[in-house]
N, C-alpha and C positions, 0 to 999 in steps of 0.2 A: 809294397814294390822295391826291389833292389836298386841300389843307386850304381849309375853308371862312373868307371873310374877310367881317366884316359892313360895311355901309356906315354911316359915323356917322348918318345922318338915321333910321335904322331904329328906334331905340329912341324917339326923338319920334314919329314915324307910329305906333308902337305905343300910346303914351302919349295921341296926338289921336286915336284910333280912325281912322285911314286904314286899316289891315289887318284884314280878317278872317281869319284864319290856316286857320281849320276851313272859310271856304266861298267866299273868292274865287280867281279864275282865277289861278293862278300858273302862270308860262310863263318859259322859258329864252331869253336870248339871247346870241348868239356875237359874238366881238369878237377883233381880234389886236391892239388897241390897249389897253393895261393900264388897269384901273379905278382910282381913287382913292378915297379912304374917302370925300372931301369931294361924291363926284358925288350926285345926290339924285333924279334921275329918267331914265328910259331914254334922251331926247333928249341926255343929256350923254354919251352914250355913242356910238362908229363900229361900226355893226354890218355883219357880212357880208351878204352876199344868201342868202336863204333859197330860191331860186326852185327848187333841186334837193333839198331836203332836206325828210325826214318831218317830223312833228309835233314840236314843241318844247313840248309840254304834259306836265309829270311827274303821275303819278299820286300824290294823296295816300293816304298808308297811314294814318295817324293824325295828330290834332292834339287830344292831350289833356294834361290836369294831374295829375301824382300826387298821392296824399294827402296827401306830404310839400309840397306847393305849387311842385313844378315842372313848366313846361309844356315839352312836347318837340313841334318838326314832324318828323314822317318821311315821305317821299317815296320813292316806289320807284324803283330804278333806270331811267334811260330811254334807249332803244337810237336813236340818231339814225341814220339810213341816207341814204345820198347816191343818190338816184335821179334818172335823165336826165342826168348831168352831175356835175362836182366840187364840192366844199363847201369853202370856205375860202381861205386857212389862216385859222384861229383858235387861241387859244391859253387865252382866259379864258372860262369858261361864268359868264352872269350870272343871277342869279334875281332876279325883278320879279312887281309884283302888276298882273295886267292889267285889274284891275276898276274901281277907281276912277275919276272923272270929275270935272269941274270943280263946285263951287270946291275940291274937293280936290286933291292933287297928282295929275297923269295919269301913269299908269306908275312908280309909286314903286320906286325899286330896294331890295334886300334884302340880298343879300350875292353873292360869285362866289369861283370855284374857279379858281386858277392850275395849268396843268396842265405849266408848266416850259417848255415850246416850242412852236412854232407846228406844227398840225397840219391836213392837207389830206386830203379824202376823195375818193378817186376813186369813179366811178360805181359802186355795187354795195357800196360799202364802209360798215361802220358804226363808231360812236364810242358807247361806253356811259358816259353821265353817272353817276356812281356818287355816290348820296345818302346812303351809310350806311345802310342799314335798319335796323340796330342801336341806334345812338346816336342817330341822327336827324340832319337839315341842323341843326337850331339848336334850343338849350334856353334857357329864361328862367326865372332862379330869384330 
């Protein structure tokens, strides 16, 4: 399984009420250009074309804090389907928040997974974004 990497700006955005991880529209972006931790918004990335791709919106399974004070965001795995043509290549799946509008940062970045090599889906093929339904995408302690 690919490892989740957090963008540096995520901690500041949480502290400044940019994200409502329990209610905002979280979405995946796909890119074949390596993100860097200093990227802040979706416009900083070079995305692939989504013309032939199914939904990029994951289902939030839970967004909760434990009695010990650790918050965990859990997303269900999402199966991406190439339909009507090929999709890719992409190597990185980026999680961002599609809800905020100005004056907040628009499409603020949360984190990304590096799948190690470029992936191209032929028409009808699928790719599963494994969001680790047990341990969650991220925890804040």
